[in-house]
Structures are given as structure tokens and as C-alpha cells.
GULO-508538 format. One line per 8 residues: number of its first residue (from 1); their letters; for each residue x, y, z of N, C-alpha, C, O, CB. Coordinates in Angstrom, 3 decimals, decimal comma. Glycine has a CB too. Layout:
NUM	A	X Y Z X Y Z X Y Z X Y Z X Y Z  ...
REM end
This chain:
1	GDIFYFYR	15,874 -39,068 -49,642 16,291 -39,258 -51,008 15,092 -39,468 -51,914 13,975 -39,711 -51,457 17,243 -40,426 -51,111  15,349 -39,371 -53,182 14,325 -39,581 -54,201 14,982 -40,333 -55,355 15,920 -39,830 -55,973 13,693 -38,215 -54,685  14,494 -41,524 -55,641 15,079 -42,365 -56,682 14,062 -42,566 -57,791 12,937 -42,997 -57,536 15,541 -43,728 -56,108  14,454 -42,255 -59,027 13,604 -42,563 -60,181 14,051 -43,897 -60,739 15,246 -44,129 -60,927 13,675 -41,438 -61,275  13,101 -44,772 -61,004 13,395 -46,133 -61,448 12,647 -46,417 -62,743 11,443 -46,180 -62,836 13,012 -47,166 -60,359  13,365 -46,926 -63,747 12,740 -47,348 -64,999 13,308 -48,711 -65,371 14,524 -48,896 -65,424 12,981 -46,301 -66,145  12,424 -49,651 -65,624 12,843 -50,997 -66,009 12,035 -51,411 -67,226 10,805 -51,421 -67,187 12,656 -52,017 -64,833  12,720 -51,750 -68,299 12,052 -52,149 -69,539 12,257 -53,642 -69,751 13,383 -54,139 -69,726 12,591 -51,338 -70,757
9	TDTIKDLN	11,161 -54,342 -69,957 11,195 -55,767 -70,250 10,818 -55,939 -71,714 9,706 -55,597 -72,116 10,233 -56,578 -69,308  11,735 -56,466 -72,505 11,419 -56,674 -73,913 11,309 -58,146 -74,272 10,906 -58,485 -75,384 12,463 -56,020 -74,777  11,668 -59,029 -73,334 11,554 -60,465 -73,565 11,000 -61,115 -72,305 11,478 -60,858 -71,200 12,931 -61,089 -73,958  10,002 -61,947 -72,478 9,434 -62,692 -71,362 9,535 -64,165 -71,709 9,164 -64,585 -72,805 7,947 -62,270 -71,072  10,048 -64,956 -70,749 10,234 -66,387 -70,979 9,423 -67,186 -69,976 9,169 -66,727 -68,863 11,721 -66,768 -70,890  9,017 -68,390 -70,379 8,287 -69,263 -69,469 9,270 -70,025 -68,583 10,477 -69,797 -68,653 7,388 -70,245 -70,254  8,752 -70,930 -67,749 9,592 -71,666 -66,814 10,650 -72,532 -67,497 11,667 -72,854 -66,882 8,731 -72,526 -65,942  10,431 -72,914 -68,750 11,399 -73,713 -69,497 12,436 -72,862 -70,224 13,336 -73,400 -70,868 10,680 -74,585 -70,491
17	GDDLSKAP	12,317 -71,536 -70,127 13,246 -70,646 -70,813 12,854 -70,335 -72,237 13,616 -69,694 -72,961 14,601 -71,236 -70,804  11,655 -70,785 -72,667 11,195 -70,510 -74,027 10,638 -69,096 -74,112 9,930 -68,638 -73,216 10,127 -71,538 -74,465  10,971 -68,413 -75,204 10,534 -67,038 -75,421 9,030 -67,004 -75,715 8,538 -67,744 -76,567 11,330 -66,392 -76,582  8,320 -66,150 -75,011 6,896 -65,945 -75,275 6,779 -64,742 -76,205 6,544 -63,622 -75,752 6,075 -65,725 -73,938  6,942 -64,973 -77,493 7,065 -63,892 -78,465 5,808 -63,028 -78,570 5,899 -61,879 -79,003 7,390 -64,464 -79,815  4,646 -63,541 -78,189 3,425 -62,740 -78,272 3,205 -61,876 -77,038 2,250 -61,100 -76,990 2,231 -63,641 -78,475  4,076 -61,999 -76,037 3,926 -61,210 -74,817 4,268 -59,752 -75,100 5,202 -59,470 -75,850 4,823 -61,769 -73,687  3,519 -58,822 -74,508 3,815 -57,398 -74,706 5,036 -56,989 -73,893 5,390 -57,659 -72,923 2,601 -56,529 -74,317
25	AIDIFGNI	5,684 -55,885 -74,285 6,753 -55,311 -73,473 6,119 -54,723 -72,224 5,053 -54,112 -72,294 7,565 -54,225 -74,266  6,759 -54,902 -71,102 6,232 -54,372 -69,850 7,246 -53,389 -69,301 8,380 -53,764 -69,002 5,930 -55,510 -68,820  6,848 -52,136 -69,167 7,719 -51,103 -68,627 7,268 -50,763 -67,210 6,075 -50,611 -66,948 7,711 -49,839 -69,531  8,216 -50,649 -66,313 7,907 -50,256 -64,943 8,540 -48,895 -64,704 9,754 -48,736 -64,835 8,420 -51,318 -63,902  7,723 -47,923 -64,358 8,193 -46,610 -63,958 7,931 -46,481 -62,463 6,867 -46,866 -61,980 7,488 -45,464 -64,775  8,883 -45,950 -61,747 8,675 -45,764 -60,319 9,421 -44,566 -59,797 10,470 -44,195 -60,323 9,092 -46,989 -59,565  8,888 -43,971 -58,775 9,552 -42,926 -58,036 9,522 -43,361 -56,580 8,449 -43,574 -56,016 8,872 -41,521 -58,254  10,680 -43,491 -55,975 10,768 -43,994 -54,609 11,266 -42,870 -53,712 12,378 -42,368 -53,871 11,707 -45,238 -54,522
33	ILSSYVTK	10,419 -42,491 -52,772 10,760 -41,465 -51,804 11,221 -42,197 -50,550 10,484 -43,012 -49,996 9,542 -40,496 -51,511  12,443 -41,905 -50,103 12,943 -42,637 -48,946 13,568 -41,710 -47,921 14,055 -40,623 -48,231 13,952 -43,678 -49,380  13,532 -42,192 -46,682 14,130 -41,466 -45,578 14,890 -42,466 -44,721 14,349 -43,502 -44,335 13,053 -40,702 -44,746  16,140 -42,152 -44,427 16,985 -43,014 -43,618 17,664 -42,141 -42,572 18,079 -41,018 -42,860 18,035 -43,781 -44,496  17,774 -42,664 -41,362 18,398 -41,892 -40,296 19,313 -42,783 -39,477 18,899 -43,843 -39,006 17,337 -41,241 -39,397  20,559 -42,353 -39,309 21,522 -43,057 -38,470 21,607 -42,295 -37,154 21,964 -41,117 -37,126 22,935 -43,172 -39,167  21,274 -42,981 -36,068 21,283 -42,344 -34,760 22,668 -42,433 -34,120 23,562 -43,095 -34,647 20,235 -42,987 -33,848  22,832 -41,770 -32,999 24,062 -41,873 -32,214 23,968 -43,010 -31,203 24,937 -43,314 -30,508 24,353 -40,548 -31,494
41	KKILGANY	22,800 -43,633 -31,126 22,577 -44,733 -30,184 23,371 -45,958 -30,625 23,418 -46,286 -31,810 21,066 -45,075 -30,079  23,995 -46,630 -29,655 24,785 -47,834 -29,937 24,059 -49,063 -29,398 23,575 -49,069 -28,267 26,206 -47,725 -29,314  23,993 -50,104 -30,230 23,450 -51,404 -29,838 24,490 -52,443 -30,237 24,866 -52,522 -31,406 22,039 -51,691 -30,515  24,957 -53,238 -29,284 25,991 -54,249 -29,535 27,235 -53,643 -30,185 27,908 -54,295 -30,982 25,435 -55,361 -30,426  27,533 -52,388 -29,836 28,697 -51,701 -30,384 28,487 -51,107 -31,765 29,421 -50,559 -32,351 29,834 -52,635 -30,434  27,278 -51,208 -32,293 26,981 -50,714 -33,645 26,078 -49,491 -33,587 25,310 -49,322 -32,641 26,321 -51,814 -34,491  26,174 -48,640 -34,605 25,231 -47,533 -34,738 23,873 -48,088 -35,140 23,781 -48,981 -35,982 25,732 -46,488 -35,775  22,808 -47,544 -34,525 21,439 -47,947 -34,850 20,880 -46,997 -35,905 21,029 -45,780 -35,796 20,535 -47,953 -33,574
49	AFMVALPI	20,236 -47,559 -36,927 19,624 -46,757 -37,986 18,279 -47,357 -38,368 17,993 -48,511 -38,049 20,551 -46,672 -39,224  17,456 -46,569 -39,050 16,174 -47,053 -39,567 15,866 -46,350 -40,886 16,447 -45,311 -41,198 15,029 -46,815 -38,536  14,943 -46,932 -41,658 14,627 -46,409 -42,990 13,168 -46,681 -43,336 12,589 -47,675 -42,898 15,553 -47,033 -44,055  12,584 -45,788 -44,127 11,248 -45,969 -44,690 11,319 -45,563 -46,160 11,914 -44,537 -46,492 10,161 -45,124 -43,906  10,714 -46,364 -47,043 10,685 -46,035 -48,472 9,264 -46,197 -48,999 8,625 -47,226 -48,779 11,672 -46,935 -49,274  8,778 -45,180 -49,693 7,432 -45,195 -50,264 7,534 -45,143 -51,786 7,902 -44,109 -52,342 6,583 -44,004 -49,727  7,211 -46,249 -52,470 7,272 -46,253 -53,935 5,949 -45,796 -54,562 4,864 -46,148 -54,097 7,631 -47,654 -54,441  6,072 -45,014 -55,615 4,925 -44,616 -56,427 5,181 -45,229 -57,803 6,179 -44,910 -58,449 4,745 -43,017 -56,495
57	LNAELALP	4,278 -46,114 -58,255 4,525 -46,928 -59,445 3,418 -46,798 -60,472 2,330 -46,306 -60,171 4,686 -48,378 -59,059  3,706 -47,246 -61,700 2,662 -47,358 -62,710 2,764 -48,689 -63,448 2,598 -48,742 -64,666 2,749 -46,192 -63,702  3,037 -49,758 -62,711 3,195 -51,048 -63,368 2,449 -52,129 -62,623 2,242 -52,040 -61,413 4,662 -51,414 -63,484  2,048 -53,151 -63,354 1,419 -54,315 -62,754 2,522 -55,206 -62,200 3,449 -55,570 -62,924 0,530 -55,084 -63,787  2,428 -55,560 -60,919 3,476 -56,342 -60,290 3,127 -57,814 -60,165 4,024 -58,639 -59,992 3,777 -55,787 -58,942  1,859 -58,167 -60,247 1,441 -59,568 -60,172 0,732 -59,882 -61,475 -0,388 -59,421 -61,695 0,510 -59,846 -58,923  1,362 -60,654 -62,336 0,823 -60,924 -63,667 0,188 -62,311 -63,702 0,885 -63,294 -63,952 1,930 -60,808 -64,739  -1,129 -62,411 -63,455 -1,756 -63,721 -63,555 -1,811 -64,209 -65,001 -1,916 -65,409 -65,255 -3,157 -63,675 -62,966
65	SLDVGSQT	-1,741 -63,284 -65,933 -1,672 -63,637 -67,352 -0,866 -62,537 -68,019 -0,450 -61,587 -67,355 -3,117 -63,792 -68,006  -0,645 -62,646 -69,288 0,106 -61,600 -69,978 -0,815 -60,583 -70,639 -0,370 -59,788 -71,467 1,024 -62,215 -71,020  -2,080 -60,603 -70,284 -3,041 -59,610 -70,756 -2,952 -58,423 -69,803 -3,755 -58,312 -68,877 -4,512 -60,196 -70,823  -1,978 -57,531 -70,024 -1,615 -56,514 -69,052 -2,681 -55,440 -68,878 -2,941 -55,047 -67,741 -0,327 -55,877 -69,453  -3,300 -54,952 -69,918 -4,314 -53,915 -69,784 -3,688 -52,568 -69,462 -2,476 -52,385 -69,577 -5,317 -54,293 -68,709  -4,541 -51,623 -69,054 -4,044 -50,278 -68,781 -3,299 -50,240 -67,452 -3,645 -50,940 -66,501 -5,201 -49,268 -68,770  -2,280 -49,415 -67,417 -1,486 -49,273 -66,205 -1,691 -47,868 -65,652 -1,688 -46,893 -66,404 0,022 -49,551 -66,483  -1,866 -47,768 -64,359 -2,087 -46,473 -63,739 -1,151 -46,296 -62,564 -0,663 -47,270 -61,990 -3,543 -46,323 -63,292
73	WGFGDIYI	-0,905 -45,052 -62,214 -0,029 -44,726 -61,094 -0,725 -45,034 -59,778 -1,950 -44,974 -59,678 0,395 -43,247 -61,145  0,062 -45,359 -58,784 -0,463 -45,580 -57,442 0,665 -45,887 -56,482 1,795 -46,145 -56,895 -1,487 -46,714 -57,438  0,352 -45,857 -55,200 1,349 -46,198 -54,193 1,629 -47,684 -54,229 0,716 -48,493 -54,394 0,885 -45,772 -52,794  2,888 -48,039 -54,074 3,295 -49,436 -54,004 3,349 -49,896 -52,554 2,886 -49,199 -51,651 4,659 -49,639 -54,683  3,909 -51,057 -52,347 4,053 -51,596 -50,999 5,167 -50,849 -50,270 6,286 -50,742 -50,772 4,347 -53,120 -51,041  4,853 -50,337 -49,089 5,815 -49,545 -48,324 6,893 -50,461 -47,742 6,611 -51,579 -47,310 5,101 -48,756 -47,193  8,123 -49,969 -47,740 9,279 -50,695 -47,210 9,688 -50,021 -45,906 9,974 -48,824 -45,881 10,474 -50,718 -48,242  9,714 -50,788 -44,830 10,089 -50,252 -43,524 11,231 -51,094 -42,967 11,121 -52,315 -42,849 8,870 -50,239 -42,543
81	KPLELGWH	12,315 -50,431 -42,632 13,467 -51,102 -42,019 13,623 -50,531 -40,604 14,307 -49,527 -40,405 14,794 -50,897 -42,879  12,974 -51,189 -39,614 13,042 -50,646 -38,257 14,375 -50,910 -37,560 14,666 -50,303 -36,530 11,930 -51,222 -37,431  15,186 -51,815 -38,118 16,434 -52,177 -37,457 17,559 -52,347 -38,466 17,516 -53,224 -39,329 16,257 -53,458 -36,649  18,563 -51,491 -38,340 19,806 -51,685 -39,080 20,944 -51,310 -38,134 20,949 -50,235 -37,534 19,843 -50,821 -40,411  21,893 -52,210 -38,018 23,058 -51,987 -37,177 24,291 -51,883 -38,060 24,472 -52,677 -38,983 23,218 -53,121 -36,132  25,142 -50,894 -37,771 26,348 -50,679 -38,568 27,584 -50,577 -37,698 27,652 -49,749 -36,790 26,208 -49,427 -39,408  28,560 -51,425 -37,981 29,822 -51,436 -37,249 30,909 -50,842 -38,126 30,889 -51,017 -39,344 30,198 -52,872 -36,804  31,855 -50,142 -37,519 32,963 -49,524 -38,245 34,281 -50,007 -37,649 34,527 -49,866 -36,451 32,869 -47,969 -38,193
89	FKHADAIA	35,115 -50,575 -38,500 36,428 -51,066 -38,096 37,486 -50,348 -38,929 37,151 -49,584 -39,834 36,533 -52,619 -38,268  38,740 -50,587 -38,632 39,823 -49,883 -39,332 39,809 -50,161 -40,832 39,963 -49,235 -41,629 41,174 -50,286 -38,749  39,628 -51,423 -41,231 39,687 -51,778 -42,656 38,382 -52,356 -43,194 38,366 -52,950 -44,272 40,794 -52,770 -42,884  37,286 -52,188 -42,451 36,000 -52,735 -42,919 34,839 -52,066 -42,191 34,993 -51,544 -41,087 35,948 -54,269 -42,707  33,691 -52,094 -42,826 32,419 -51,723 -42,220 31,499 -52,924 -42,396 31,638 -53,677 -43,360 31,808 -50,407 -42,869  30,564 -53,105 -41,473 29,634 -54,227 -41,573 28,239 -53,750 -41,180 28,088 -52,847 -40,357 30,090 -55,417 -40,673  27,218 -54,375 -41,783 25,834 -54,054 -41,440 25,033 -55,343 -41,279 25,371 -56,388 -41,834 25,194 -53,146 -42,522  23,970 -55,231 -40,505 22,989 -56,305 -40,368 21,653 -55,637 -40,112 21,588 -54,624 -39,416 23,368 -57,317 -39,211
97	GYAFFAPT	20,582 -56,198 -40,670 19,295 -55,537 -40,485 18,106 -56,426 -40,725 18,217 -57,551 -41,211 19,205 -54,374 -41,375  16,955 -55,878 -40,365 15,656 -56,511 -40,608 14,732 -55,445 -41,187 14,699 -54,311 -40,711 15,053 -57,140 -39,285  13,982 -55,824 -42,219 13,008 -54,926 -42,839 11,791 -55,737 -43,255 11,824 -56,968 -43,271 13,622 -54,180 -44,062  10,721 -55,033 -43,591 9,539 -55,709 -44,123 8,849 -54,830 -45,151 8,930 -53,602 -45,105 8,563 -56,075 -42,992  8,162 -55,494 -46,087 7,297 -54,827 -47,050 5,873 -55,024 -46,560 5,432 -56,158 -46,372 7,496 -55,388 -48,515  5,148 -53,929 -46,352 3,740 -54,000 -45,943 2,874 -53,876 -47,194 3,170 -53,050 -48,057 3,386 -52,874 -44,898  1,811 -54,675 -47,316 0,978 -54,658 -48,527 0,053 -53,439 -48,580 -1,162 -53,552 -48,422 0,144 -55,935 -48,602  0,660 -52,274 -48,806 -0,101 -51,020 -48,858 -0,454 -50,605 -50,288 -1,270 -49,705 -50,488 0,690 -49,909 -48,187
105	GRYTAGAH	0,149 -51,247 -51,267 -0,148 -50,929 -52,664 -1,493 -51,503 -53,077 -2,022 -52,411 -52,436 0,954 -51,462 -53,582  -2,029 -50,967 -54,144 -3,327 -51,432 -54,659 -3,176 -52,877 -55,132 -2,311 -53,186 -55,952 -3,840 -50,512 -55,830  -4,030 -53,756 -54,605 -3,953 -55,156 -55,000 -5,335 -55,803 -54,944 -6,024 -55,757 -53,924 -2,966 -55,918 -54,098  -5,710 -56,393 -56,042 -6,897 -57,245 -56,124 -6,478 -58,462 -56,929 -5,929 -58,323 -58,022 -8,140 -56,494 -56,784  -6,731 -59,650 -56,404 -6,353 -60,879 -57,098 -6,921 -60,878 -58,514 -8,125 -60,702 -58,697 -6,846 -62,119 -56,320  -6,070 -61,070 -59,509 -6,488 -61,122 -60,908 -6,605 -59,773 -61,585 -6,853 -59,725 -62,790 -7,782 -61,812 -61,005  -6,436 -58,662 -60,856 -6,559 -57,333 -61,461 -5,342 -57,015 -62,321 -4,269 -57,586 -62,128 -6,733 -56,258 -60,374  -5,517 -56,098 -63,274 -4,438 -55,722 -64,191 -3,839 -54,360 -63,877 -3,012 -53,859 -64,639 -4,946 -55,725 -65,609
113	DNTGLGMW	-4,241 -53,754 -62,769 -3,685 -52,441 -62,416 -3,094 -52,445 -61,002 -3,081 -51,412 -60,332 -4,772 -51,355 -62,527  -2,611 -53,594 -60,552 -2,019 -53,692 -59,221 -0,716 -52,893 -59,141 0,094 -52,907 -60,068 -1,764 -55,162 -58,858  -0,533 -52,207 -58,029 0,748 -51,550 -57,744 1,390 -52,177 -56,504 2,451 -51,735 -56,064 0,551 -50,019 -57,540  0,759 -53,187 -55,949 1,284 -53,920 -54,806 1,248 -55,405 -55,076 0,656 -55,852 -56,059 0,498 -53,591 -53,541  1,882 -56,176 -54,202 1,955 -57,623 -54,378 0,937 -58,387 -53,542 0,807 -59,601 -53,702 3,328 -58,100 -54,039  0,215 -57,712 -52,659 -0,825 -58,378 -51,884 -0,297 -59,372 -50,868 -0,971 -60,356 -50,564 -1,756 -59,073 -52,799  0,896 -59,137 -50,338 1,475 -60,051 -49,354 2,483 -59,295 -48,497 3,047 -58,285 -48,918 2,150 -61,268 -50,051  2,695 -59,800 -47,298 3,754 -59,291 -46,434 5,053 -60,004 -46,813 5,037 -61,174 -47,195 3,407 -59,503 -44,913
121	SNEFSAGT	6,173 -59,293 -46,704 7,483 -59,895 -46,937 8,425 -59,441 -45,834 8,451 -58,265 -45,471 8,043 -59,513 -48,344  9,186 -60,370 -45,314 10,212 -60,076 -44,306 11,574 -60,203 -44,961 11,813 -61,130 -45,734 10,096 -61,031 -43,070  12,469 -59,271 -44,652 13,797 -59,261 -45,271 14,873 -59,189 -44,183 14,861 -58,294 -43,338 13,937 -58,065 -46,260  15,791 -60,136 -44,221 16,948 -60,151 -43,328 18,182 -59,879 -44,189 18,317 -60,428 -45,282 17,073 -61,528 -42,550  19,083 -59,023 -43,685 20,241 -58,663 -44,502 21,514 -58,589 -43,661 21,476 -58,331 -42,458 19,999 -57,325 -45,204  22,638 -58,824 -44,332 23,960 -58,677 -43,718 24,961 -58,402 -44,827 24,846 -58,934 -45,931 24,363 -59,954 -42,897  25,948 -57,562 -44,520 26,937 -57,252 -45,540 28,163 -56,586 -44,968 28,227 -56,260 -43,783 26,336 -56,376 -46,591  29,137 -56,392 -45,837 30,381 -55,753 -45,422 31,011 -55,007 -46,590 30,785 -55,329 -47,757 31,362 -56,793 -44,860
129	TVYFDQGR	31,800 -54,011 -46,245 32,684 -53,336 -47,191 34,089 -53,452 -46,625 34,318 -53,110 -45,465 32,267 -51,823 -47,423  35,026 -53,926 -47,424 36,418 -54,078 -47,019 37,236 -53,032 -47,770 37,054 -52,840 -48,972 36,947 -55,533 -47,304  38,142 -52,355 -47,055 38,973 -51,300 -47,636 40,401 -51,809 -47,789 40,951 -52,418 -46,871 38,939 -50,016 -46,759  41,003 -51,556 -48,956 42,321 -52,097 -49,274 43,471 -51,135 -49,037 44,633 -51,516 -49,181 42,343 -52,530 -50,685  43,166 -49,885 -48,675 44,226 -48,912 -48,433 43,889 -48,072 -47,200 42,749 -48,078 -46,734 44,430 -48,004 -49,673  44,877 -47,351 -46,676 44,705 -46,547 -45,464 43,675 -45,442 -45,671 42,937 -45,113 -44,742 46,041 -45,940 -45,036  43,610 -44,865 -46,861 42,677 -43,782 -47,143 41,257 -44,255 -47,415 40,365 -43,437 -47,642 43,166 -42,997 -48,310  41,035 -45,565 -47,395 39,718 -46,171 -47,633 39,145 -45,772 -49,003 37,937 -45,579 -49,148 38,740 -45,758 -46,517
137	KWHAAGTG	40,019 -45,653 -49,991 39,561 -45,302 -51,340 39,233 -46,542 -52,163 38,213 -46,568 -52,852 40,622 -44,470 -52,060  40,081 -47,577 -52,105 39,832 -48,821 -52,840 39,043 -49,765 -51,943 39,405 -49,976 -50,786 41,172 -49,485 -53,307  37,965 -50,333 -52,476 37,092 -51,136 -51,622 36,345 -52,211 -52,409 36,198 -52,127 -53,628 36,096 -50,239 -50,908  35,880 -53,222 -51,676 35,008 -54,268 -52,230 33,870 -54,463 -51,232 34,078 -54,419 -50,020 35,799 -55,630 -52,490  32,669 -54,678 -51,758 31,501 -54,797 -50,893 30,611 -55,941 -51,333 30,598 -56,328 -52,501 30,713 -53,497 -50,880  29,873 -56,468 -50,387 28,873 -57,496 -50,672 27,810 -57,493 -49,591 28,120 -57,398 -48,404 29,527 -58,888 -50,780  26,562 -57,598 -50,002 25,442 -57,662 -49,060 24,473 -58,734 -49,530 24,143 -58,814 -50,713 24,724 -56,280 -48,932  24,023 -59,553 -48,595 23,034 -60,587 -48,889 21,702 -60,236 -48,254 21,649 -59,725 -47,136 23,514 -61,957 -48,396
145	FFEIHTSK	20,629 -60,515 -48,977 19,260 -60,262 -48,514 18,458 -61,549 -48,650 18,475 -62,178 -49,708 18,588 -59,098 -49,321  17,759 -61,947 -47,595 16,906 -63,130 -47,651 15,484 -62,697 -47,368 15,190 -62,170 -46,295 17,371 -64,222 -46,640  14,579 -62,923 -48,350 13,177 -62,521 -48,230 12,299 -63,736 -47,969 12,409 -64,759 -48,645 12,709 -61,787 -49,500  11,428 -63,605 -46,978 10,444 -64,635 -46,652 9,069 -64,024 -46,882 8,743 -62,993 -46,294 10,605 -65,157 -45,166  8,262 -64,648 -47,730 6,965 -64,100 -48,122 5,810 -64,851 -47,465 5,903 -66,047 -47,190 6,815 -64,142 -49,636  4,720 -64,124 -47,221 3,499 -64,753 -46,729 2,597 -65,075 -47,925 2,930 -64,754 -49,066 2,762 -63,827 -45,700  1,472 -65,700 -47,657 0,509 -66,017 -48,722 -0,091 -64,742 -49,289 -0,200 -63,729 -48,597 -0,609 -66,942 -48,193  -0,479 -64,805 -50,559 -1,097 -63,656 -51,214 -2,534 -63,468 -50,741 -3,257 -64,432 -50,485 -1,059 -63,824 -52,738
153	QDLDAKSG	-2,919 -62,229 -50,634 -4,267 -61,854 -50,215 -5,303 -62,393 -51,206 -5,164 -62,207 -52,415 -4,388 -60,319 -50,090  -6,325 -63,050 -50,701 -7,446 -63,565 -51,502 -7,046 -64,612 -52,539 -7,799 -64,867 -53,479 -8,122 -62,427 -52,200  -5,877 -65,216 -52,380 -5,436 -66,269 -53,290 -4,843 -67,415 -52,484 -4,263 -67,201 -51,420 -4,404 -65,726 -54,311  -4,990 -68,621 -52,992 -4,323 -69,762 -52,386 -2,971 -69,901 -53,066 -2,710 -70,872 -53,776 -5,176 -71,077 -52,519  -2,107 -68,899 -52,831 -0,799 -68,863 -53,484 0,207 -68,187 -52,568 -0,126 -67,266 -51,822 -0,875 -68,126 -54,845  1,432 -68,659 -52,638 2,520 -68,076 -51,856 3,767 -68,049 -52,718 4,157 -69,064 -53,295 2,769 -68,874 -50,540  4,398 -66,867 -52,802 5,650 -66,740 -53,550 6,776 -67,385 -52,764 6,822 -67,290 -51,537 5,975 -65,256 -53,845  7,680 -68,038 -53,470 8,829 -68,658 -52,822 9,765 -67,619 -52,234 9,754 -66,457 -52,638 9,580 -69,532 -53,805
161	NVFTLEGG	10,569 -68,046 -51,283 11,544 -67,156 -50,668 12,657 -66,860 -51,665 12,921 -67,649 -52,572 12,120 -67,776 -49,371  13,310 -65,706 -51,483 14,303 -65,231 -52,446 15,584 -64,824 -51,719 15,532 -64,199 -50,659 13,744 -64,040 -53,267  16,746 -65,186 -52,301 18,038 -64,728 -51,807 18,659 -63,827 -52,869 18,752 -64,210 -54,035 18,979 -65,931 -51,464  19,085 -62,629 -52,464 19,727 -61,677 -53,367 21,110 -61,346 -52,827 21,277 -61,100 -51,632 18,869 -60,384 -53,529  22,104 -61,341 -53,718 23,467 -60,969 -53,360 23,884 -59,840 -54,285 23,770 -59,954 -55,505 24,451 -62,188 -53,462  24,374 -58,737 -53,697 24,799 -57,600 -54,510 26,021 -56,942 -53,894 26,278 -57,068 -52,697 23,661 -56,580 -54,658  26,763 -56,241 -54,729 27,960 -55,553 -54,250 28,801 -55,071 -55,405 28,300 -54,856 -56,508 28,782 -56,461 -53,352  30,096 -54,901 -55,144 30,973 -54,435 -56,198 32,376 -54,158 -55,697 32,684 -54,323 -54,516 30,407 -53,202 -56,827
169	VGRAFLQG	33,218 -53,732 -56,628 34,595 -53,353 -56,354 34,797 -51,989 -56,985 34,391 -51,767 -58,125 35,625 -54,412 -56,907  35,425 -51,064 -56,249 35,582 -49,739 -56,821 36,566 -48,868 -56,075 37,285 -49,305 -55,176 34,273 -49,059 -56,869  36,562 -47,599 -56,498 37,416 -46,592 -55,885 36,601 -45,340 -55,632 35,793 -44,927 -56,464 38,641 -46,279 -56,775  36,825 -44,739 -54,465 36,130 -43,504 -54,085 36,921 -42,291 -54,582 38,152 -42,300 -54,597 35,933 -43,434 -52,539  36,193 -41,252 -54,985 36,763 -39,981 -55,422 36,048 -38,846 -54,689 35,041 -39,068 -54,016 36,642 -39,812 -56,973  36,566 -37,656 -54,823 35,931 -36,456 -54,264 35,583 -36,627 -52,793 34,465 -36,336 -52,367 34,675 -36,112 -55,049  36,551 -37,100 -52,030 36,419 -37,304 -50,581 35,255 -38,233 -50,227 34,601 -38,050 -49,200 36,230 -35,962 -49,882  35,002 -39,223 -51,074 33,976 -40,219 -50,802 32,600 -39,901 -51,339 31,680 -40,701 -51,168 33,877 -40,419 -49,369
177	YANAGLAY	32,424 -38,757 -51,983 31,114 -38,392 -52,519 30,822 -39,027 -53,873 29,688 -38,971 -54,347 31,015 -36,899 -52,640  31,822 -39,627 -54,497 31,635 -40,297 -55,787 32,448 -41,590 -55,784 33,489 -41,678 -55,133 32,064 -39,368 -56,981  31,964 -42,587 -56,515 32,644 -43,877 -56,646 32,590 -44,322 -58,094 31,639 -44,013 -58,813 32,005 -44,947 -55,720  33,610 -45,046 -58,519 33,605 -45,673 -59,842 34,069 -47,107 -59,650 34,967 -47,375 -58,851 34,526 -44,895 -60,871  33,456 -48,029 -60,385 33,859 -49,423 -60,258 32,914 -50,347 -60,978 32,144 -49,926 -61,842 33,944 -49,813 -58,812  32,979 -51,622 -60,613 32,122 -52,648 -61,202 31,150 -53,153 -60,138 31,539 -53,394 -58,995 32,969 -53,822 -61,783  29,907 -53,307 -60,515 28,882 -53,774 -59,581 28,342 -55,115 -60,056 28,424 -55,446 -61,238 27,732 -52,737 -59,449  27,789 -55,884 -59,120 27,164 -57,157 -59,459 25,892 -57,334 -58,654 25,733 -56,754 -57,580 28,127 -58,329 -59,208
185	VGQWKASE	24,993 -58,138 -59,186 23,791 -58,538 -58,451 23,372 -59,913 -58,968 23,428 -60,184 -60,168 22,625 -57,480 -58,618  22,959 -60,757 -58,062 22,437 -62,073 -58,414 21,242 -62,362 -57,528 21,210 -61,958 -56,365 23,526 -63,179 -58,265  20,267 -63,058 -58,073 19,067 -63,365 -57,296 18,632 -64,793 -57,585 18,597 -65,224 -58,738 17,921 -62,368 -57,618  18,298 -65,529 -56,515 17,919 -66,918 -56,636 16,662 -67,210 -55,820 16,466 -66,658 -54,738 19,065 -67,818 -56,193  15,825 -68,078 -56,352 14,672 -68,568 -55,586 15,205 -69,598 -54,588 15,903 -70,538 -54,969 13,553 -69,197 -56,534  14,872 -69,412 -53,310 15,340 -70,322 -52,268 14,322 -71,408 -51,950 14,652 -72,419 -51,330 15,666 -69,546 -51,011  13,083 -71,190 -52,379 12,038 -72,202 -52,199 11,016 -72,053 -53,319 10,920 -70,996 -53,943 11,352 -72,068 -50,797  10,266 -73,098 -53,567 9,272 -73,111 -54,651 8,092 -72,192 -54,318 7,766 -71,976 -53,150 8,767 -74,553 -54,905
193	D	7,458 -71,653 -55,374 6,211 -70,912 -55,195 5,155 -71,884 -54,708 4,010 -71,492 -54,483 5,761 -70,209 -56,521
REM end
């Protein structure tokens, strides 16, 4: 797959929630090339799958200050998911997995053109999709991700762990090739930086 990503930040707030009105807008452009493969191999009754994603970015990801400077394209931190297990039941599907981000993106402590975070991150995930009808058209889904970060390269700093919950409720159309519905995402810091 190939995913184009654009994120525009027009407001930046400090830890107290106060608007930093002199901060510049920060735009993140990215192109993520990914490959995922579901094998026929069964582990614990589940299908075994794996994934690799390579992001190409033009944004600073570690902002030691708001003096952003010039932004240039470069490879980001590679995402590797060596283990994903998927179970299929009559009225539900479930997944569980482990992935990591390797610090392959450009990173120098204090630099303004970083495309990587300069740290390893481990991600554990689990989720389910529940189907409300025999045709599996109406469904609700939720997946949780827990990230554990290591210390930053060349800095006496460590990002806190993060919990992300995402999913939605919807209906499938065109034999499952399209979906319409409502999606949600929430993210919380699980430990202090």
C-alpha cells in the first residue's frame, strides 16, 4: 500500500493549555510505503501475519524549541511488525501483535531537520471487530496500542509511554470493499516524560 499523510498544526499550546500565539504553523507531509502479508500458517489457532512500513517525511518530529527552520524530505523511522495474530469467529474477529519503530530516520539532538525521533519504540496491540448481523455488514471495532519508548539518542531524555485507542462503528458496502460510519481515536500519556 501507499498512504499519503498531511497534518496541519495551526495552534500550539504549552503544558498548561495556553496558546503560544507566536509559534509558527507546522505542516507534516508524509508518504508511507507499506507491505503486509497474511500467511496460511496458524499459531495458537490464529493466522500469522507481518508488516513493514517505510515513511518518507518532510517535517521536524522532535521540537526542542519552536524555531523550526527549513524542513527537508527524508526517511522516517521504519515500522516493523514481526508478529500479528488474527482469529476469526462467527460474529467477531480479533487481533494481537507486537511491533517496533527502529530509529532509522535522520536525527541529531537539537537539529531542526529531523525526520526521526532518535529512539526505539515497542508497540503492543490488541483489538476486535464485532459483527451485528449474519452478513457481517454492520460492525463495531476497537484496537488498543501501548507504546514503550527508550531514551533518546545523545540526550538525557526519555519520552513517556503512550496508550492509543481507536476504532469505530459502521456498515460495509460493495461486498466489503467499502465502509461508511463513525470513527474515533484517543491518545493518553501513560507515564511522564
